[in-house]
Structure formats: C-alpha cells, structure tokens
Jmol script that loads the backbone (N, CA, C; Angstrom):
load data "model"
ATOM      1  N   MET A   1      -2.469 -16.532 -10.244  1.00  0.00           N
ATOM      2  CA  MET A   1      -3.095 -15.670 -11.223  1.00  0.00           C
ATOM      3  C   MET A   1      -3.641 -16.491 -12.385  1.00  0.00           C
ATOM      4  N   ILE A   2      -2.874 -17.428 -12.857  1.00  0.00           N
ATOM      5  CA  ILE A   2      -3.314 -18.261 -13.978  1.00  0.00           C
ATOM      6  C   ILE A   2      -4.483 -19.135 -13.555  1.00  0.00           C
ATOM      7  N   TRP A   3      -4.411 -19.663 -12.320  1.00  0.00           N
ATOM      8  CA  TRP A   3      -5.490 -20.531 -11.852  1.00  0.00           C
ATOM      9  C   TRP A   3      -6.810 -19.785 -11.751  1.00  0.00           C
ATOM     10  N   SER A   4      -6.779 -18.532 -11.292  1.00  0.00           N
ATOM     11  CA  SER A   4      -8.033 -17.786 -11.175  1.00  0.00           C
ATOM     12  C   SER A   4      -8.639 -17.539 -12.553  1.00  0.00           C
ATOM     13  N   GLY A   5      -7.802 -17.271 -13.565  1.00  0.00           N
ATOM     14  CA  GLY A   5      -8.308 -17.102 -14.930  1.00  0.00           C
ATOM     15  C   GLY A   5      -8.920 -18.377 -15.463  1.00  0.00           C
ATOM     16  N   LEU A   6      -8.282 -19.503 -15.170  1.00  0.00           N
ATOM     17  CA  LEU A   6      -8.822 -20.787 -15.621  1.00  0.00           C
ATOM     18  C   LEU A   6     -10.143 -21.102 -14.924  1.00  0.00           C
ATOM     19  N   ILE A   7     -10.249 -20.742 -13.663  1.00  0.00           N
ATOM     20  CA  ILE A   7     -11.489 -20.992 -12.917  1.00  0.00           C
ATOM     21  C   ILE A   7     -12.628 -20.162 -13.502  1.00  0.00           C
ATOM     22  N   VAL A   8     -12.345 -18.915 -13.863  1.00  0.00           N
ATOM     23  CA  VAL A   8     -13.367 -18.059 -14.470  1.00  0.00           C
ATOM     24  C   VAL A   8     -13.806 -18.632 -15.809  1.00  0.00           C
ATOM     25  N   ILE A   9     -12.846 -19.031 -16.626  1.00  0.00           N
ATOM     26  CA  ILE A   9     -13.183 -19.607 -17.938  1.00  0.00           C
ATOM     27  C   ILE A   9     -13.982 -20.894 -17.776  1.00  0.00           C
ATOM     28  N   ALA A  10     -13.597 -21.725 -16.821  1.00  0.00           N
ATOM     29  CA  ALA A  10     -14.327 -22.967 -16.584  1.00  0.00           C
ATOM     30  C   ALA A  10     -15.748 -22.687 -16.106  1.00  0.00           C
ATOM     31  N   SER A  11     -15.923 -21.716 -15.240  1.00  0.00           N
ATOM     32  CA  SER A  11     -17.262 -21.375 -14.741  1.00  0.00           C
ATOM     33  C   SER A  11     -18.150 -20.870 -15.867  1.00  0.00           C
ATOM     34  N   ILE A  12     -17.593 -20.004 -16.721  1.00  0.00           N
ATOM     35  CA  ILE A  12     -18.366 -19.489 -17.852  1.00  0.00           C
ATOM     36  C   ILE A  12     -18.704 -20.622 -18.818  1.00  0.00           C
ATOM     37  N   SER A  13     -17.767 -21.521 -19.036  1.00  0.00           N
ATOM     38  CA  SER A  13     -18.018 -22.644 -19.942  1.00  0.00           C
ATOM     39  C   SER A  13     -19.151 -23.524 -19.430  1.00  0.00           C
ATOM     40  N   VAL A  14     -19.154 -23.811 -18.153  1.00  0.00           N
ATOM     41  CA  VAL A  14     -20.219 -24.632 -17.566  1.00  0.00           C
ATOM     42  C   VAL A  14     -21.557 -23.913 -17.667  1.00  0.00           C
ATOM     43  N   ALA A  15     -21.569 -22.597 -17.392  1.00  0.00           N
ATOM     44  CA  ALA A  15     -22.814 -21.833 -17.482  1.00  0.00           C
ATOM     45  C   ALA A  15     -23.338 -21.814 -18.915  1.00  0.00           C
ATOM     46  N   VAL A  16     -22.457 -21.628 -19.908  1.00  0.00           N
ATOM     47  CA  VAL A  16     -22.870 -21.592 -21.310  1.00  0.00           C
ATOM     48  C   VAL A  16     -23.355 -22.965 -21.755  1.00  0.00           C
ATOM     49  N   TYR A  17     -22.716 -24.003 -21.285  1.00  0.00           N
ATOM     50  CA  TYR A  17     -23.129 -25.361 -21.647  1.00  0.00           C
ATOM     51  C   TYR A  17     -24.540 -25.639 -21.140  1.00  0.00           C
ATOM     52  N   ASN A  18     -24.837 -25.166 -19.921  1.00  0.00           N
ATOM     53  CA  ASN A  18     -26.156 -25.435 -19.343  1.00  0.00           C
ATOM     54  C   ASN A  18     -27.235 -24.481 -19.857  1.00  0.00           C
ATOM     55  N   VAL A  19     -26.899 -23.202 -20.013  1.00  0.00           N
ATOM     56  CA  VAL A  19     -27.871 -22.207 -20.468  1.00  0.00           C
ATOM     57  C   VAL A  19     -27.209 -21.377 -21.561  1.00  0.00           C
ATOM     58  N   ILE A  20     -27.552 -21.634 -22.790  1.00  0.00           N
ATOM     59  CA  ILE A  20     -26.908 -20.966 -23.916  1.00  0.00           C
ATOM     60  C   ILE A  20     -27.225 -19.477 -23.940  1.00  0.00           C
ATOM     61  N   TRP A  21     -28.330 -19.064 -23.343  1.00  0.00           N
ATOM     62  CA  TRP A  21     -28.728 -17.653 -23.346  1.00  0.00           C
ATOM     63  C   TRP A  21     -27.778 -16.785 -22.513  1.00  0.00           C
ATOM     64  N   ILE A  22     -26.983 -17.393 -21.720  1.00  0.00           N
ATOM     65  CA  ILE A  22     -26.041 -16.618 -20.895  1.00  0.00           C
ATOM     66  C   ILE A  22     -24.996 -15.913 -21.764  1.00  0.00           C
ATOM     67  N   LEU A  23     -24.790 -16.399 -22.989  1.00  0.00           N
ATOM     68  CA  LEU A  23     -23.849 -15.745 -23.908  1.00  0.00           C
ATOM     69  C   LEU A  23     -24.281 -14.310 -24.213  1.00  0.00           C
ATOM     70  N   ILE A  24     -25.591 -14.038 -24.159  1.00  0.00           N
ATOM     71  CA  ILE A  24     -26.076 -12.679 -24.416  1.00  0.00           C
ATOM     72  C   ILE A  24     -25.683 -11.751 -23.274  1.00  0.00           C
ATOM     73  N   ALA A  25     -25.689 -12.247 -22.038  1.00  0.00           N
ATOM     74  CA  ALA A  25     -25.429 -11.409 -20.857  1.00  0.00           C
ATOM     75  C   ALA A  25     -23.936 -11.172 -20.611  1.00  0.00           C
ATOM     76  N   ILE A  26     -23.095 -12.065 -21.069  1.00  0.00           N
ATOM     77  CA  ILE A  26     -21.662 -11.979 -20.754  1.00  0.00           C
ATOM     78  C   ILE A  26     -21.025 -10.669 -21.234  1.00  0.00           C
ATOM     79  N   PRO A  27     -21.266 -10.182 -22.444  1.00  0.00           N
ATOM     80  CA  PRO A  27     -20.637  -8.896 -22.839  1.00  0.00           C
ATOM     81  C   PRO A  27     -21.064  -7.728 -21.950  1.00  0.00           C
ATOM     82  N   PHE A  28     -22.342  -7.697 -21.570  1.00  0.00           N
ATOM     83  CA  PHE A  28     -22.810  -6.622 -20.698  1.00  0.00           C
ATOM     84  C   PHE A  28     -22.157  -6.693 -19.317  1.00  0.00           C
ATOM     85  N   ILE A  29     -21.983  -7.875 -18.825  1.00  0.00           N
ATOM     86  CA  ILE A  29     -21.340  -8.060 -17.518  1.00  0.00           C
ATOM     87  C   ILE A  29     -19.875  -7.620 -17.585  1.00  0.00           C
ATOM     88  N   VAL A  30     -19.197  -7.966 -18.660  1.00  0.00           N
ATOM     89  CA  VAL A  30     -17.788  -7.584 -18.820  1.00  0.00           C
ATOM     90  C   VAL A  30     -17.651  -6.068 -18.900  1.00  0.00           C
ATOM     91  N   ILE A  31     -18.542  -5.414 -19.654  1.00  0.00           N
ATOM     92  CA  ILE A  31     -18.493  -3.947 -19.763  1.00  0.00           C
ATOM     93  C   ILE A  31     -18.764  -3.298 -18.408  1.00  0.00           C
ATOM     94  N   ALA A  32     -19.763  -3.801 -17.694  1.00  0.00           N
ATOM     95  CA  ALA A  32     -20.076  -3.252 -16.365  1.00  0.00           C
ATOM     96  C   ALA A  32     -18.892  -3.429 -15.417  1.00  0.00           C
ATOM     97  N   MET A  33     -18.254  -4.571 -15.452  1.00  0.00           N
ATOM     98  CA  MET A  33     -17.106  -4.813 -14.572  1.00  0.00           C
ATOM     99  C   MET A  33     -15.935  -3.900 -14.923  1.00  0.00           C
ATOM    100  N   PHE A  34     -15.757  -3.603 -16.204  1.00  0.00           N
ATOM    101  CA  PHE A  34     -14.693  -2.695 -16.627  1.00  0.00           C
ATOM    102  C   PHE A  34     -14.899  -1.308 -16.020  1.00  0.00           C
ATOM    103  N   PHE A  35     -16.136  -0.777 -16.112  1.00  0.00           N
ATOM    104  CA  PHE A  35     -16.410   0.551 -15.561  1.00  0.00           C
ATOM    105  C   PHE A  35     -16.324   0.557 -14.035  1.00  0.00           C
ATOM    106  N   LEU A  36     -16.781  -0.517 -13.393  1.00  0.00           N
ATOM    107  CA  LEU A  36     -16.661  -0.603 -11.940  1.00  0.00           C
ATOM    108  C   LEU A  36     -15.194  -0.634 -11.514  1.00  0.00           C
ATOM    109  N   PHE A  37     -14.376  -1.347 -12.259  1.00  0.00           N
ATOM    110  CA  PHE A  37     -12.950  -1.425 -11.947  1.00  0.00           C
ATOM    111  C   PHE A  37     -12.294  -0.063 -12.086  1.00  0.00           C
ATOM    112  N   LYS A  38     -12.645   0.697 -13.141  1.00  0.00           N
ATOM    113  CA  LYS A  38     -12.081   2.032 -13.319  1.00  0.00           C
ATOM    114  C   LYS A  38     -12.460   2.956 -12.165  1.00  0.00           C
ATOM    115  N   SER A  39     -13.709   2.902 -11.736  1.00  0.00           N
ATOM    116  CA  SER A  39     -14.127   3.765 -10.629  1.00  0.00           C
ATOM    117  C   SER A  39     -13.486   3.311  -9.315  1.00  0.00           C
ATOM    118  N   PHE A  40     -13.276   2.015  -9.156  1.00  0.00           N
ATOM    119  CA  PHE A  40     -12.611   1.510  -7.955  1.00  0.00           C
ATOM    120  C   PHE A  40     -11.183   2.016  -7.878  1.00  0.00           C
ATOM    121  N   ILE A  41     -10.472   2.020  -8.997  1.00  0.00           N
ATOM    122  CA  ILE A  41      -9.088   2.499  -9.019  1.00  0.00           C
ATOM    123  C   ILE A  41      -9.036   3.984  -8.671  1.00  0.00           C
ATOM    124  N   LYS A  42      -9.981   4.784  -9.198  1.00  0.00           N
ATOM    125  CA  LYS A  42     -10.016   6.207  -8.870  1.00  0.00           C
ATOM    126  C   LYS A  42     -10.252   6.413  -7.383  1.00  0.00           C
ATOM    127  N   ALA A  43     -11.191   5.658  -6.814  1.00  0.00           N
ATOM    128  CA  ALA A  43     -11.487   5.782  -5.388  1.00  0.00           C
ATOM    129  C   ALA A  43     -10.296   5.347  -4.543  1.00  0.00           C
ATOM    130  N   LEU A  44      -9.606   4.313  -4.975  1.00  0.00           N
ATOM    131  CA  LEU A  44      -8.436   3.824  -4.242  1.00  0.00           C
ATOM    132  C   LEU A  44      -7.321   4.868  -4.231  1.00  0.00           C
ATOM    133  N   LYS A  45      -7.091   5.519  -5.359  1.00  0.00           N
ATOM    134  CA  LYS A  45      -6.058   6.563  -5.429  1.00  0.00           C
ATOM    135  C   LYS A  45      -6.421   7.743  -4.543  1.00  0.00           C
ATOM    136  N   GLU A  46      -7.696   8.135  -4.549  1.00  0.00           N
ATOM    137  CA  GLU A  46      -8.126   9.263  -3.724  1.00  0.00           C
ATOM    138  C   GLU A  46      -8.002   8.935  -2.241  1.00  0.00           C
ATOM    139  N   THR A  47      -8.345   7.712  -1.870  1.00  0.00           N
ATOM    140  CA  THR A  47      -8.218   7.296  -0.471  1.00  0.00           C
ATOM    141  C   THR A  47      -6.758   7.302  -0.034  1.00  0.00           C
ATOM    142  N   ALA A  48      -5.864   6.823  -0.874  1.00  0.00           N
ATOM    143  CA  ALA A  48      -4.437   6.828  -0.544  1.00  0.00           C
ATOM    144  C   ALA A  48      -3.919   8.258  -0.405  1.00  0.00           C
ATOM    145  N   ARG A  49      -4.411   9.166  -1.259  1.00  0.00           N
ATOM    146  CA  ARG A  49      -3.989  10.564  -1.186  1.00  0.00           C
ATOM    147  C   ARG A  49      -4.446  11.200   0.120  1.00  0.00           C
ATOM    148  N   ILE A  50      -5.688  10.961   0.500  1.00  0.00           N
ATOM    149  CA  ILE A  50      -6.212  11.530   1.744  1.00  0.00           C
ATOM    150  C   ILE A  50      -5.486  10.945   2.954  1.00  0.00           C
ATOM    151  N   GLU A  51      -5.191   9.649   2.905  1.00  0.00           N
ATOM    152  CA  GLU A  51      -4.477   9.030   4.023  1.00  0.00           C
ATOM    153  C   GLU A  51      -3.081   9.619   4.187  1.00  0.00           C
ATOM    154  N   SER A  52      -2.372   9.825   3.099  1.00  0.00           N
ATOM    155  CA  SER A  52      -1.031  10.402   3.210  1.00  0.00           C
ATOM    156  C   SER A  52      -1.110  11.859   3.669  1.00  0.00           C
ATOM    157  N   LEU A  53      -2.177  12.552   3.277  1.00  0.00           N
ATOM    158  CA  LEU A  53      -2.364  13.940   3.692  1.00  0.00           C
ATOM    159  C   LEU A  53      -2.596  14.040   5.198  1.00  0.00           C
ATOM    160  N   THR A  54      -3.354  13.104   5.777  1.00  0.00           N
ATOM    161  CA  THR A  54      -3.618  13.144   7.219  1.00  0.00           C
ATOM    162  C   THR A  54      -2.499  12.503   8.031  1.00  0.00           C
ATOM    163  N   ASN A  55      -1.676  11.681   7.406  1.00  0.00           N
ATOM    164  CA  ASN A  55      -0.537  11.093   8.120  1.00  0.00           C
ATOM    165  C   ASN A  55       0.612  12.072   8.285  1.00  0.00           C
ATOM    166  N   SER A  56       0.728  13.035   7.400  1.00  0.00           N
ATOM    167  CA  SER A  56       1.846  13.964   7.420  1.00  0.00           C
ATOM    168  C   SER A  56       1.967  14.739   8.734  1.00  0.00           C
ATOM    169  N   PRO A  57       0.890  15.343   9.277  1.00  0.00           N
ATOM    170  CA  PRO A  57       1.030  16.056  10.547  1.00  0.00           C
ATOM    171  C   PRO A  57       1.419  15.143  11.715  1.00  0.00           C
ATOM    172  N   ILE A  58       0.947  13.914  11.681  1.00  0.00           N
ATOM    173  CA  ILE A  58       1.281  12.961  12.753  1.00  0.00           C
ATOM    174  C   ILE A  58       2.773  12.681  12.745  1.00  0.00           C
ATOM    175  N   LEU A  59       3.295  12.374  11.576  1.00  0.00           N
ATOM    176  CA  LEU A  59       4.722  12.045  11.482  1.00  0.00           C
ATOM    177  C   LEU A  59       5.603  13.254  11.788  1.00  0.00           C
ATOM    178  N   THR A  60       5.175  14.432  11.356  1.00  0.00           N
ATOM    179  CA  THR A  60       5.933  15.645  11.639  1.00  0.00           C
ATOM    180  C   THR A  60       5.975  15.915  13.138  1.00  0.00           C
ATOM    181  N   HIS A  61       4.811  15.810  13.778  1.00  0.00           N
ATOM    182  CA  HIS A  61       4.737  16.057  15.224  1.00  0.00           C
ATOM    183  C   HIS A  61       5.572  15.034  15.985  1.00  0.00           C
ATOM    184  N   LEU A  62       5.496  13.788  15.562  1.00  0.00           N
ATOM    185  CA  LEU A  62       6.249  12.738  16.240  1.00  0.00           C
ATOM    186  C   LEU A  62       7.756  12.948  16.097  1.00  0.00           C
ATOM    187  N   SER A  63       8.211  13.284  14.895  1.00  0.00           N
ATOM    188  CA  SER A  63       9.655  13.475  14.710  1.00  0.00           C
ATOM    189  C   SER A  63      10.155  14.700  15.476  1.00  0.00           C
ATOM    190  N   GLU A  64       9.352  15.768  15.501  1.00  0.00           N
ATOM    191  CA  GLU A  64       9.754  16.947  16.268  1.00  0.00           C
ATOM    192  C   GLU A  64       9.760  16.653  17.769  1.00  0.00           C
ATOM    193  N   SER A  65       8.815  15.846  18.221  1.00  0.00           N
ATOM    194  CA  SER A  65       8.774  15.485  19.641  1.00  0.00           C
ATOM    195  C   SER A  65       9.976  14.634  20.031  1.00  0.00           C
ATOM    196  N   ILE A  66      10.370  13.744  19.148  1.00  0.00           N
ATOM    197  CA  ILE A  66      11.532  12.896  19.434  1.00  0.00           C
ATOM    198  C   ILE A  66      12.805  13.740  19.478  1.00  0.00           C
ATOM    199  N   LEU A  67      12.925  14.668  18.529  1.00  0.00           N
ATOM    200  CA  LEU A  67      14.122  15.520  18.509  1.00  0.00           C
ATOM    201  C   LEU A  67      14.190  16.434  19.737  1.00  0.00           C
ATOM    202  N   GLY A  68      13.033  16.874  20.225  1.00  0.00           N
ATOM    203  CA  GLY A  68      13.031  17.776  21.373  1.00  0.00           C
ATOM    204  C   GLY A  68      12.616  17.103  22.665  1.00  0.00           C
ATOM    205  N   ALA A  69      12.848  15.798  22.758  1.00  0.00           N
ATOM    206  CA  ALA A  69      12.404  15.043  23.929  1.00  0.00           C
ATOM    207  C   ALA A  69      13.021  15.562  25.222  1.00  0.00           C
ATOM    208  N   SER A  70      14.278  15.904  25.204  1.00  0.00           N
ATOM    209  CA  SER A  70      14.925  16.380  26.438  1.00  0.00           C
ATOM    210  C   SER A  70      14.342  17.731  26.869  1.00  0.00           C
ATOM    211  N   THR A  71      14.045  18.594  25.913  1.00  0.00           N
ATOM    212  CA  THR A  71      13.451  19.890  26.236  1.00  0.00           C
ATOM    213  C   THR A  71      12.032  19.726  26.759  1.00  0.00           C
ATOM    214  N   ILE A  72      11.297  18.815  26.153  1.00  0.00           N
ATOM    215  CA  ILE A  72       9.916  18.557  26.597  1.00  0.00           C
ATOM    216  C   ILE A  72       9.919  18.048  28.035  1.00  0.00           C
ATOM    217  N   ARG A  73      10.816  17.126  28.321  1.00  0.00           N
ATOM    218  CA  ARG A  73      10.903  16.597  29.686  1.00  0.00           C
ATOM    219  C   ARG A  73      11.381  17.662  30.668  1.00  0.00           C
ATOM    220  N   ALA A  74      12.302  18.512  30.245  1.00  0.00           N
ATOM    221  CA  ALA A  74      12.847  19.541  31.130  1.00  0.00           C
ATOM    222  C   ALA A  74      11.762  20.530  31.562  1.00  0.00           C
ATOM    223  N   PHE A  75      10.855  20.873  30.653  1.00  0.00           N
ATOM    224  CA  PHE A  75       9.785  21.812  30.982  1.00  0.00           C
ATOM    225  C   PHE A  75       8.495  21.112  31.427  1.00  0.00           C
ATOM    226  N   LYS A  76       8.572  19.770  31.593  1.00  0.00           N
ATOM    227  CA  LYS A  76       7.449  18.952  32.053  1.00  0.00           C
ATOM    228  C   LYS A  76       6.187  19.178  31.200  1.00  0.00           C
ATOM    229  N   LYS A  77       6.357  19.107  29.909  1.00  0.00           N
ATOM    230  CA  LYS A  77       5.255  19.274  28.959  1.00  0.00           C
ATOM    231  C   LYS A  77       4.923  17.962  28.241  1.00  0.00           C
ATOM    232  N   THR A  78       5.300  16.843  28.830  1.00  0.00           N
ATOM    233  CA  THR A  78       5.079  15.536  28.209  1.00  0.00           C
ATOM    234  C   THR A  78       3.599  15.287  27.964  1.00  0.00           C
ATOM    235  N   GLU A  79       2.785  15.581  28.953  1.00  0.00           N
ATOM    236  CA  GLU A  79       1.346  15.341  28.849  1.00  0.00           C
ATOM    237  C   GLU A  79       0.726  16.159  27.710  1.00  0.00           C
ATOM    238  N   MET A  80       1.175  17.394  27.537  1.00  0.00           N
ATOM    239  CA  MET A  80       0.649  18.246  26.465  1.00  0.00           C
ATOM    240  C   MET A  80       0.984  17.664  25.089  1.00  0.00           C
ATOM    241  N   PHE A  81       2.208  17.163  24.932  1.00  0.00           N
ATOM    242  CA  PHE A  81       2.600  16.594  23.650  1.00  0.00           C
ATOM    243  C   PHE A  81       1.874  15.283  23.379  1.00  0.00           C
ATOM    244  N   LEU A  82       1.624  14.492  24.423  1.00  0.00           N
ATOM    245  CA  LEU A  82       0.857  13.256  24.247  1.00  0.00           C
ATOM    246  C   LEU A  82      -0.573  13.573  23.811  1.00  0.00           C
ATOM    247  N   LYS A  83      -1.187  14.572  24.440  1.00  0.00           N
ATOM    248  CA  LYS A  83      -2.561  14.933  24.071  1.00  0.00           C
ATOM    249  C   LYS A  83      -2.636  15.418  22.630  1.00  0.00           C
ATOM    250  N   SER A  84      -1.661  16.228  22.224  1.00  0.00           N
ATOM    251  CA  SER A  84      -1.699  16.717  20.841  1.00  0.00           C
ATOM    252  C   SER A  84      -1.438  15.577  19.847  1.00  0.00           C
ATOM    253  N   GLN A  85      -0.601  14.626  20.225  1.00  0.00           N
ATOM    254  CA  GLN A  85      -0.358  13.466  19.357  1.00  0.00           C
ATOM    255  C   GLN A  85      -1.624  12.624  19.230  1.00  0.00           C
ATOM    256  N   PHE A  86      -2.325  12.401  20.336  1.00  0.00           N
ATOM    257  CA  PHE A  86      -3.566  11.627  20.300  1.00  0.00           C
ATOM    258  C   PHE A  86      -4.646  12.360  19.488  1.00  0.00           C
ATOM    259  N   LYS A  87      -4.671  13.681  19.591  1.00  0.00           N
ATOM    260  CA  LYS A  87      -5.642  14.457  18.826  1.00  0.00           C
ATOM    261  C   LYS A  87      -5.382  14.317  17.314  1.00  0.00           C
ATOM    262  N   LEU A  88      -4.114  14.347  16.938  1.00  0.00           N
ATOM    263  CA  LEU A  88      -3.765  14.184  15.527  1.00  0.00           C
ATOM    264  C   LEU A  88      -4.117  12.771  15.029  1.00  0.00           C
ATOM    265  N   GLN A  89      -3.890  11.776  15.873  1.00  0.00           N
ATOM    266  CA  GLN A  89      -4.220  10.402  15.482  1.00  0.00           C
ATOM    267  C   GLN A  89      -5.728  10.211  15.362  1.00  0.00           C
ATOM    268  N   ASP A  90      -6.488  10.827  16.257  1.00  0.00           N
ATOM    269  CA  ASP A  90      -7.942  10.735  16.157  1.00  0.00           C
ATOM    270  C   ASP A  90      -8.446  11.392  14.877  1.00  0.00           C
ATOM    271  N   ALA A  91      -7.867  12.542  14.532  1.00  0.00           N
ATOM    272  CA  ALA A  91      -8.260  13.207  13.288  1.00  0.00           C
ATOM    273  C   ALA A  91      -7.928  12.345  12.078  1.00  0.00           C
ATOM    274  N   ASN A  92      -6.794  11.656  12.137  1.00  0.00           N
ATOM    275  CA  ASN A  92      -6.412  10.765  11.030  1.00  0.00           C
ATOM    276  C   ASN A  92      -7.365   9.593  10.922  1.00  0.00           C
ATOM    277  N   LEU A  93      -7.751   9.013  12.031  1.00  0.00           N
ATOM    278  CA  LEU A  93      -8.643   7.866  11.999  1.00  0.00           C
ATOM    279  C   LEU A  93     -10.049   8.246  11.557  1.00  0.00           C
ATOM    280  N   ASN A  94     -10.447   9.470  11.877  1.00  0.00           N
ATOM    281  CA  ASN A  94     -11.791   9.897  11.439  1.00  0.00           C
ATOM    282  C   ASN A  94     -11.781  10.152   9.955  1.00  0.00           C
TER     283      ASN A  94
END
end "model"
wireframe off; spacefill off
backbone 0.3
color backbone group
C-alpha cells in the first residue's frame, strides 16, 4: 500500500518536473477520480446485493434436497431435482 502511494507521488513529480502545466490538470483529475470511486462503490454494493438475492434460492433448494435425499431417491425424482437445481443456477448466472 505504501509503495503504490510512493509510485503515484513519484510519477506526478516526474510529470510536473517535465511539464509544469500538468499542475493545472491534477485537481480536476483528483475530483473526477473521487466521483468515479463513489459510483464504483455504489455499483459494487448493488452487485453484491443482487448476487446474494439470486444465490438464496439455490442454497435453499440444495439444502432441502440434501435433507430429503432418501425420499427423493425412494420416489425416483433425482432427475427432476437436478433439472430444477440447474435451472436455478442458470438464472443466477444470467
């Protein structure tokens, strides 16, 4: 973490040394990066929420299938439960 900060400072220092006008652009770039970072965090939280929302039916179906495995096998409904599990996984991946 410290090394990446030093690399950024060194890069900016070299750019300012070579082209002094870059000092005018640096505040605008920092402000733009701040707003991009805020929107990225919002998008990341929303993506995590949607992923957990679509994972819930998969995990529920899987745990219920494991608990009722003997009953599923007794009535020979294994194929039906596999198809429904694959359907839930496809919906999650989409």
